[in-house]
C-alpha positions in Angstrom: 107.1 86.8 117.5 110.4 86.5 115.7 110.8 84.2 112.2 114.1 83.2 111.6 114.4 81.4 108.1 117.0 80.7 105.3 116.5 82.0 102.0 117.6 81.7 98.6 117.7 84.8 97.0 119.9 83.9 93.6 121.5 86.7 91.6 119.0 86.6 88.6 116.3 87.6 91.0 118.1 90.9 92.6 118.8 92.0 89.0 115.2 91.9 88.2 114.0 93.5 91.3 116.7 96.5 91.4 115.9 97.0 88.0 112.3 97.4 88.5 112.7 99.0 91.4 114.9 101.8 89.4 112.5 101.7 86.2 109.1 102.0 87.8 109.2 104.5 90.7 105.4 104.0 91.4 101.4 104.9 91.7 98.8 103.1 93.3 95.3 104.5 94.7 95.4 103.8 98.8 93.4 101.2 100.2 89.9 101.9 101.9 90.0 101.1 105.6 89.5 97.2 105.3 86.4 97.0 108.2 84.9 100.2 106.9 85.2 102.9 110.0 83.7 106.4 109.1 86.3 108.4 107.2 84.2 111.7 106.2 86.8 113.8 107.3 88.8 115.7 105.1 91.8 115.0 103.6 94.9 116.8 104.5 96.1 119.4 102.1 98.8 117.8 99.6 98.6 114.6 100.9 97.6 112.7 97.8 95.3 110.7 99.3 91.4 110.1 98.2 88.5 110.3 100.4 87.7 106.8 101.4 84.5 106.1 101.7 82.9 103.1 103.7 81.8 100.1 101.8 78.3 98.8 101.4 78.1 95.3 101.2 75.6 92.6 100.7 77.5 88.9 101.6 76.3 88.5 105.5 72.9 89.5 105.1 71.9 89.4 101.3 71.0 93.2 101.4 72.5 96.2 101.6 74.3 97.4 105.0 76.9 99.9 105.7 80.0 97.5 106.7 79.8 99.1 109.9 76.6 97.8 110.9 77.2 94.2 110.2 77.6 91.9 113.3 79.9 89.9 111.5 83.6 89.6 110.7 83.6 91.1 107.1 86.5 92.1 104.8 86.1 94.0 101.6 89.0 93.5 98.9 88.8 96.9 97.2 89.7 97.1 93.5 93.0 99.2 94.6 93.7 96.5 97.0 93.6 93.9 93.7 96.2 96.5 91.7 98.5 96.6 94.8 98.6 93.0 94.9 101.2 90.6 92.7 98.5 87.8 92.8 97.5 86.4 89.5 94.6 84.4 90.6 91.7 85.1 92.8 92.8 82.3 95.5 96.2 83.7 95.5 94.6 87.2 96.4 92.5 86.1 99.0 95.4 84.3 101.0 96.3 87.8 102.6 92.9 87.0 104.7 94.1 84.4 107.8 92.0 81.3 107.6 91.6 81.4 104.0 93.1 78.3 102.5 92.2 75.7 99.6 93.3 72.1 100.3 96.7 71.0 100.8 98.2 75.0 100.3 97.7 74.7 96.7 97.7 77.7 94.5 95.2 77.5 91.5 97.7 78.9 89.5 99.1 74.9 89.0 97.1 72.3 91.3 94.3 70.0 90.1 91.1 72.0 90.1 89.7 69.1 92.4 91.8 70.4 95.4 90.5 74.0 94.7 87.4 73.8 97.7 88.0 76.4 99.8 87.6 76.7 103.7 87.7 79.5 106.1 88.4 79.4 109.5 89.7 75.5 109.7 86.1 74.7 109.3 86.6 70.9 107.5 89.3 71.9 104.7 88.8 69.4 102.0 88.6 69.1 98.1 84.9 70.3 98.4 84.1 73.5 99.8 82.6 74.7 103.2 82.3 78.3 101.8 80.0 79.6 99.9 81.7 81.4 96.9 79.8 83.6 94.7 80.0 85.4 91.5 77.8 88.6 91.5 75.2 86.5 93.9 75.3 83.2 92.0 76.9 80.2 93.1 80.3 79.6 91.8 81.1 76.5 93.6 81.1 73.8 91.0 77.5 71.6 90.8 79.2 68.2 90.7 82.2 68.4 93.4 82.0 71.9 95.4 85.5 73.1 94.3 86.1 76.5 92.9 87.2 77.2 89.3 89.3 80.2 90.6 90.3 81.0 87.1 86.9 81.4 85.6 87.0 85.4 86.9 89.6 87.3 85.6 91.3 89.6 88.1 90.8 92.4 85.8 87.0 92.5 85.9 86.8 92.4 89.7 85.3 95.4 91.3 85.8 94.2 94.9 85.5 90.8 97.0 83.4 90.7 99.8 84.5 87.8 102.7 82.1 87.4 105.6 83.7 85.0 107.7 80.9 83.2 110.1 77.9 80.5 109.5 75.9 82.0 106.9 73.3 79.4 106.7 70.9 81.5 108.3 69.6 83.1 104.7 72.1 81.4 102.6 72.3 77.8 103.0 74.3 74.9 101.5 77.9 75.5 102.0 77.7 78.3 103.8 79.3 76.8 107.0 82.4 79.1 107.6 81.4 81.9 105.5 80.3 83.4 102.0 82.6 84.9 99.7 80.9 87.2 97.2 83.2 88.8 93.9 81.4 91.3 92.4 82.4 92.4 89.3 82.5 95.9 87.2 79.4 97.0 85.7 79.3 98.7 82.1 80.8 102.2 81.7 80.2 105.0 78.9 82.7 104.4 76.0 85.4 102.6 78.4 88.2 100.1 77.2 90.7 98.5 79.3 93.9 96.4 78.8 96.4 94.2 80.9 99.4 92.7 79.4 101.5 90.7 81.9 104.3 88.8 80.7 106.7 86.8 83.5 109.3 83.9 84.3 108.7 80.7 83.1 107.1 81.7 79.7 103.8 83.1 81.6 101.6 85.3 79.5 98.5 86.9 81.2 96.4 88.8 78.8 92.7 90.7 79.4 90.8 92.8 77.1 87.6 94.7 78.4 85.2 96.8 76.9 82.2 98.6 78.1 79.4 101.4 77.1 76.3 102.5 78.2 74.0 104.7 76.4 70.5 105.6 77.8 69.4 102.8 79.9 71.3 100.2 77.8 74.8 99.2 79.2 77.3 96.3 77.6 80.3 95.2 78.8 82.8 92.2 76.9 85.7 90.7 78.2 88.3 88.3 76.9 91.4 86.4 79.1 93.8 84.4 78.4 96.4 83.0 80.3 99.1 80.5 80.1 102.4 79.3 81.9 104.6 76.4 81.4 104.5 76.2 85.4 107.1 74.4 87.5 107.8 71.0 88.7 105.6 70.4 92.1 107.5 67.4 93.6 110.8 68.1 95.8 114.2 68.6 93.8 115.4 65.6 95.9 112.8 63.0 95.1 112.1 63.9 91.5 112.9 61.3 88.8 112.7 60.9 84.9 109.0 61.5 84.8 109.0 64.9 86.5 107.7 67.5 84.7 106.2 70.9 84.8 102.5 71.5 86.2 101.7 73.9 83.5 98.4 75.6 82.9 96.6 77.5 79.7 93.0 79.0 79.9 90.6 81.2 78.2 88.0 83.0 79.3 84.9 85.0 77.4 82.4 87.2 79.4 79.6 89.4 78.9 77.2 91.3 80.1 74.1 93.4 79.1 71.8 95.5 81.4 68.6 97.3 81.0 67.8 100.3 83.6 64.5 102.5 82.4 64.7 103.9 85.8 66.2 104.3 89.6 63.5 101.6 90.5 63.7 98.8 87.9 66.7 97.1 85.8 67.2 93.9 84.3 70.1 92.1 83.0 71.6 89.1 81.0 75.4 87.7 81.8 77.0 84.6 80.4 80.6 83.4 80.3 82.6 80.8 78.4 85.5 79.1 80.2 88.1 76.3 78.7 91.2 75.2 81.0 93.9 72.5 80.0 96.3 71.0 82.8 99.3 68.9 83.0 99.7 67.8 86.6 103.6 67.1 86.7 104.0 64.1 84.6 103.6 62.9 81.1 100.6 61.1 81.0 98.8 63.3 83.8 96.1 65.8 82.8 92.9 67.6 82.9 90.6 69.7 81.0 87.6 71.5 81.7 84.9 73.1 79.1 82.5 75.4 81.2 79.6 78.0 79.8 77.6 79.7 82.3 74.2 82.1 81.6 72.7 84.4 84.3 69.4 86.7 84.0 67.0 88.5 86.2 65.9 92.0 87.6 65.1 94.2 90.3 62.0 96.2 91.4 61.6 98.6 93.7 57.4 98.8 94.2 55.6 102.1 95.2 55.1 100.4 98.6 59.3 100.4 99.7 59.1 96.8 98.7 62.3 95.5 96.4 62.3 92.7 94.5 65.1 90.9 92.9 65.1 87.7 90.7 68.0 85.7 89.7 68.0 82.6 87.3 71.1 80.6 86.7 72.6 77.4 85.0 75.6 75.6 84.2 76.9 73.2 81.8 80.6 71.8 82.2 82.3 69.0 80.7 85.5 67.4 82.7 88.3 64.9 82.3 91.2 63.8 83.9 93.9 61.0 84.2 95.3 59.6 87.0 99.1 57.3 86.9 101.2 54.9 89.6 104.4 55.9 89.9 107.3 53.7 90.1 109.5 53.9 93.6 112.3 55.6 91.5 109.6 58.3 89.9 111.6 56.6 86.3 108.2 55.4 85.3 104.2 55.8 85.7 101.7 53.1 84.9 98.1 54.4 84.4 95.9 54.5 87.0 92.5 56.1 86.3 91.3 57.9 83.5 88.2 59.8 83.8 87.5 60.5 80.1 84.0 62.0 80.7 82.5 63.9 83.6 79.9 66.0 82.6 77.6 68.3 85.0 74.8 70.5 84.9 72.6 72.9 86.9 70.0 75.3 87.2 69.0 77.3 90.0 66.8 80.6 90.8 66.3 82.9 93.6 63.4 85.2 94.5 63.7 87.7 97.6 61.9 90.2 98.9 62.9 92.9 101.5 61.0 96.3 102.8 61.9 98.6 105.7 58.8 98.7 108.1 58.0 101.0 110.7 61.4 102.9 110.2 62.5 100.2 112.4 62.6 96.7 110.7 64.3 96.0 107.6 62.6 92.6 106.4 63.7 90.1 104.3 62.4 86.9 102.7 62.8 84.6 99.7 63.1 80.9 98.5 66.0 79.3 96.2 66.4 76.2 94.3 68.9 74.3 92.6 68.8 71.4 90.4 72.6 69.4 89.4 72.9 66.3 87.1 76.4 65.0 87.4 78.4 61.6 86.3 81.6 60.3 86.2 82.6 57.9 83.0 85.9 56.4 83.7 88.0 53.4 83.0 90.3 51.6 86.0 92.3 48.6 86.8 95.1 49.2 84.1 96.6 45.4 82.6 99.9 45.7 82.2 99.4 42.6 79.8 96.9 44.0 77.9 98.2 47.5 78.0 94.9 48.8 78.4 92.1 49.3 81.0 90.0 46.4 81.9 87.4 47.9 84.1 84.5 50.8 82.9 82.6 52.9 85.7 79.5 54.7 85.5 78.3 56.8 88.8 76.5 59.6 89.1 73.3 61.1 90.2 70.8 64.2 90.7 70.1 66.3 93.5 68.0 69.1 94.0 68.4 71.7 97.1 65.7 74.3 98.1 65.5 76.8 100.9 63.2 79.2 102.5 64.4 81.9 104.3 63.2 85.0 106.4 65.1 87.8 108.7 64.3 90.6 110.2 67.6 93.9 111.2 65.6 95.2 113.9 66.8 98.5 115.3 65.1 99.1 118.8 67.2 102.1 120.0 70.2 104.6 118.2 73.1 102.1 118.4 71.5 99.3 118.9 70.7 96.5 116.1 69.0 92.7 116.0 69.5 90.4 113.4 67.1 87.3 113.5 67.1 84.8 110.8 65.7 81.3 109.7 66.1 79.1 106.9 64.4 75.7 106.2 66.4 73.6 103.7 65.2 70.6 101.7 68.1 68.3 100.1 67.0 65.1 97.8 69.2 62.7 96.4 67.8 60.5 93.5 68.8 58.6 90.4 72.1 57.8 91.6 74.1 54.7 90.7 77.0 52.9 90.1 78.0 50.3 87.7 81.2 49.1 86.7 81.6 46.5 84.0 84.3 44.3 82.4 85.9 46.4 79.4 86.6 43.2 77.5 83.5 40.7 78.4 80.8 44.0 79.0 79.8 41.8 82.2 78.9 43.9 85.3 81.2 43.2 88.1 80.3 41.1 90.8 81.2 44.1 93.3 79.2 46.8 91.1 76.7 48.6 93.7 74.1 49.0 91.0 71.4 51.6 92.2 71.2 53.7 95.2 67.9 54.5 96.8 67.0 58.1 97.0 67.4 60.2 100.1 65.8 63.2 101.5 67.1 65.4 104.3 65.5 68.9 106.0 67.8 71.5 107.7 66.5 74.2 110.1 69.4 77.1 110.1 68.9 79.9 112.7 71.0 82.7 113.6 70.6 85.4 116.0 72.8 88.4 116.0 73.4 91.7 118.1 75.5 94.7 117.3 76.0 97.9 119.7 77.9 100.9 118.9 78.6 101.8 122.2 80.9 105.0 120.8 81.5 106.4 117.7 84.8 104.3 118.0 83.6 101.3 119.8 81.3 98.4 118.5 80.7 95.3 119.6 79.0 92.5 118.1 78.1 88.6 118.8 75.9 85.9 116.6 74.7 82.4 117.2 74.2 80.3 114.1 73.7 77.2 112.5 74.3 75.4 109.3 74.5 72.8 106.9 76.4 71.2 103.7 74.9 68.3 101.6 77.3 66.0 100.1 78.1 66.5 96.7 77.6 63.8 93.8 81.3 63.6 93.9 82.0 62.7 97.4 79.0 60.5 97.6 80.1 58.2 94.0 83.2 59.5 92.5 86.4 57.7 93.7 89.9 60.0 93.1 93.9 59.2 93.5 96.8 61.4 94.0 99.7 59.0 93.0 99.4 55.8 94.8 97.2 57.3 97.3 93.3 56.4 96.7 90.3 57.5 98.2 86.8 55.9 97.7 83.2 57.6 97.3 80.6 56.8 100.2 76.9 56.7 98.7 75.9 56.8 102.3 76.7 59.9 103.6 74.7 62.4 105.7 74.9 66.2 105.5 77.0 67.8 107.8 75.8 70.4 110.4 77.4 73.1 112.4 76.5 74.6 115.5 78.3 77.9 116.4 78.9 81.6 117.8 81.3 84.3 117.8 81.9 87.7 119.5 84.2 90.5 118.7 85.0 94.0 118.8 86.2 96.8 116.2 87.5 100.4 118.0 89.3 103.1 116.2 92.2 103.0 118.9 93.4 106.5 117.3 92.2 107.9 114.4 94.6 106.4 112.1 94.7 103.1 114.1 92.2 100.5 113.9 91.6 97.3 115.3 89.1 94.5 115.2 89.2 91.1 117.2 86.7 87.7 116.9 86.7 84.8 118.8 84.6 82.1 117.6 83.6 78.6 118.4 82.4 76.0 115.9 81.3 72.5 116.6 80.3 70.1 113.5 78.1 67.0 114.0 78.8 64.3 110.6 81.8 65.9 109.0 82.9 64.3 105.8 86.5 63.4 105.9 89.2 61.2 104.3 89.4 58.5 106.9 92.2 56.2 106.5 91.5 52.4 105.8 94.6 50.9 105.5 98.1 51.3 104.4 98.7 49.4 100.3 101.2 46.6 100.3 100.8 45.4 96.7 97.4 43.6 97.7 93.8 44.5 97.7 92.4 47.0 100.9 88.8 47.4 101.6 87.3 49.2 100.0 89.5 50.9 97.6 90.4 47.2 96.2 93.8 47.1 94.8 96.4 49.5 96.5 100.4 49.8 95.4 103.1 49.3 98.0 103.7 52.3 99.7 99.9 53.7 99.2 96.9 54.1 101.2 93.3 53.4 100.9 91.1 56.4 102.4 87.4 56.4 102.1 85.3 59.7 102.7 83.1 59.0 105.8 80.7 60.9 108.3 82.8 61.3 112.0 81.0 62.5 114.8 81.4 65.3 115.8 84.8 68.2 115.4 85.3 71.3 117.1 86.9 74.6 116.0 88.0 77.3 117.5 90.0 80.4 117.5 90.7 84.1 117.3 91.0 86.7 114.8 92.6 90.0 115.1 93.1 92.9 112.7 95.4 95.9 112.7 95.6 98.9 110.4 97.9 102.4 111.6 98.4 104.9 108.8 101.0 106.8 110.2 101.4 109.3 107.4 99.4 109.8 104.7 101.5 108.1 102.1 102.4 105.0 104.4 99.6 102.3 105.5 100.9 99.3 107.5 98.1 96.4 108.4 98.4 92.7 109.8 96.3 90.2 111.0 96.6 87.1 112.4 94.1 83.8 112.9 94.6 81.0 116.0 92.6 77.8 115.2 92.4 74.9 117.4 90.9 72.0 116.0 90.1 69.1 117.2 88.0 65.6 116.3 85.6 65.1 119.6 84.2 62.2 118.6 84.3 59.2 116.2 82.9 56.0 117.0 83.8 54.2 114.1 87.4 55.8 114.1 88.3 55.8 117.9 91.7 56.5 117.0 90.9 59.7 115.6 89.6 61.1 118.9 91.7 64.1 120.3 93.4 64.3 116.8 93.8 67.7 115.3 91.9 68.1 111.6 93.7 67.6 108.8 95.1 70.7 106.7 94.6 72.8 109.4 97.2 75.0 110.4 97.3 76.5 114.2 98.5 79.5 113.5 98.5 82.0 110.3 99.6 85.9 109.9 99.4 88.3 107.4 102.0 91.6 107.5 101.6 94.3 104.6 103.5 97.9 104.3 102.1 100.1 101.4 104.1 103.3 100.5 102.2 105.7 97.8 103.9 108.6 96.3 102.2 109.7 92.6 105.6 111.5 91.9 108.0 108.8 92.7 107.0 105.2 93.5 104.3 102.7 95.0 105.7 99.9 97.0 103.3 96.9 98.2 105.3 94.5 100.1 103.4 91.9 101.9 104.6 88.5 104.0 102.6 85.8 105.1 103.1 82.9 107.5 101.5 79.9 107.6 102.0 77.1 110.7 102.5 73.5 110.5 99.4 71.3 109.6 98.7 67.2 108.9 98.1 65.9 106.3 95.7 63.2 107.2 93.6 62.3 109.3 95.8 60.1 111.8 98.2 63.1 112.2 100.7 61.0 110.9 102.3 63.1 108.2 103.0 66.8 109.0 103.8 69.4 106.5 106.4 72.1 108.2 105.7 76.0 108.5 106.5 78.3 106.4 106.8 82.2 105.8 106.8 84.1 102.0 107.0 87.7 100.8 105.2 89.2 97.8 106.5 92.4 96.6 104.7 94.6 93.8 105.9 98.0 92.4 103.9 100.3 90.0 104.2 103.8 87.9 102.2 105.8 85.5 103.0 106.2 82.7 101.5 108.6 79.6 100.0 106.6 76.8 98.8 108.4 73.9 94.8 108.2 73.8 94.4 106.9 76.9 93.2 108.2 80.2 95.3 106.4 82.3 98.5 104.0 81.7 100.6 101.9 84.6 103.7 100.0 84.4 104.1 97.8 86.7 106.4 94.6 88.5 105.8 91.8 91.0 107.4 89.3 92.4 105.8 86.4 94.7 107.8 84.2 96.8 110.5 86.9 96.5 113.1 84.7 99.0 112.3 81.6 96.7 111.3 80.0 99.7 110.5 76.5 99.8 107.7 75.2 101.3 105.6 71.6 101.3 101.8 71.9 100.7 101.6 67.6 100.4 103.0 64.6 101.1 101.8 61.1 100.5 101.9 58.2 102.5 105.3 56.4 100.6 107.0 60.0 101.4 106.6 62.0 98.6 106.3 65.5 99.0 105.0 68.3 96.9 106.3 71.9 97.1 104.2 75.2 96.7 104.6 78.5 94.0 108.7 79.2 93.8 109.9 82.4 93.1 107.7 84.0 90.4 108.7 87.8 88.6 106.1 89.0 86.3 105.4 92.6 85.1 103.6 94.8 82.1 101.6 97.1 81.1 97.6 98.3 82.3 95.8 101.0 80.3 92.3 102.8 80.1 91.0 104.8 77.1 
């Protein structure tokens, strides 16, 4: 495929990048094989390359397995990959994997938190995630809305990230429709301190300090991280008015972890974090704030009979606020539209798991988990120009409890063969739910106020069967069949939201989403230095939750949204009957010379609304926010004596903003660059200078489009560089 694009490459960009090339001259450690082929052969003398060890992963099955023994498409992003990437947020790092996307193509660098839900393989992208994201095995999905605060996890704290694509509900339960992303942080080390200072264009500062120590059975690590950027204007240049200002972002993170390991067979841990984020969302009166704390504790015990017991308990406490406005057609003024001044949420959860190898050929796993969630929104709506204030106050929310029990057998009937059978039973309960709206001036409850909602409970059974066959040392074949489910969030049920003049209403009657799917694939070492992976998948989702268009605004009420400004649109979260997602994933890695690595990955994704009795106009339409084609290309050159260069290109095909397929977003191709060089630092064991450019050619691309034609654009050229030291 040949891509032709006109690009802008300003003189200032040339000077910065060329100066960096001359000044740095680079070192980066080589990346391990992405899908874990055996690589125990010695490295040629003088190659300057470390021995690449096969990763051990836990994201696909909840137990440790060699990557080549996992019957699923799993990608491991290593510490080396992270240091070779110009990305400054976890979601931007993960974009090198086709099929990974946030709602509306946005980056968490400046976008609103409620659009940061993650999708894999195009399974229902929206503000809520259809992928379970874990931080050291603990759910990172927001308890109230299911989106992800990617900035909670500083890049310097990450050891590796495991991305398991394909249904994972058989052992993981809720959210794991499209897969599991497990972020594993660094463990404490003896007498280690490391620091990073990264400065960039648009007044961007990214600083991180991590210290850790181990003495006897005790280990402790502490980390502080600070990020601030003036950001950039997100509305397309020719549409901007006086109200369009930079979407900026600032956050602070503090993480701590303590471990006690008295023996090889037992360990305990205590971990916690504090996170605060402040964002400006592109106009003077639109901003949001988040403050959240997290604590987790647990341990692991191996008993004399060979059993492995693991217990984890956790809790999140969070407050959130956000303001929304309605812009005038010329974008020279804005009017308050919604003030979500207090959105608190709390969750408490635990997981208890047992595993044991039986008769050498069976690895059994069983466990149970629970997550209780309490959340509400307090907000003011219906702004009166005459009074100069909001006239309606709304309080909505409720509680949820999700409980599950699972069992799994990884069976090796003969050498080269592996069969995995898993099953999980989940219950979802929604209770104490209400939505009350009052007139702020009189205190009277409005006639349209729904009041209390009936309690609800649902059951879901999620089986999984997978087969892996190592046909030869070079070729492995795999297949799997699975079911999954996702319960609607408190946010989807009870909280409306607004993007400029587009309004989306909540729906308390939403049913859980249920998925049935399967995949087949092959991993093949075509030559000793050329590795390939191919996967074909098929999924159908019953009762998918989508934002369904109810009407176009004409300065009059539109049910169920109420008043919708002219040019705006009214949508409501609703269950369709059935959607289908089919596709192919392909990956290649080629090492022509010891210092050179080239890799590429491609995703073809065909999505379709199969049945929508309540919205027949949607049948046959593509699922909103899903491109049909995506690919990524990467070239690394590693030379400790001269320079390290990492260049990555990423293509995203066209997609539709809305369910009616009337608002099209064009395709785009962007290039990123990373350079680095080791430097001597007095007293340090390692030092490194680096320079990076995101969207190197300053490509302008669309990430969203409203019904009245306002286009939001993606990340422009960002140049940043700094120093990383380790003592």
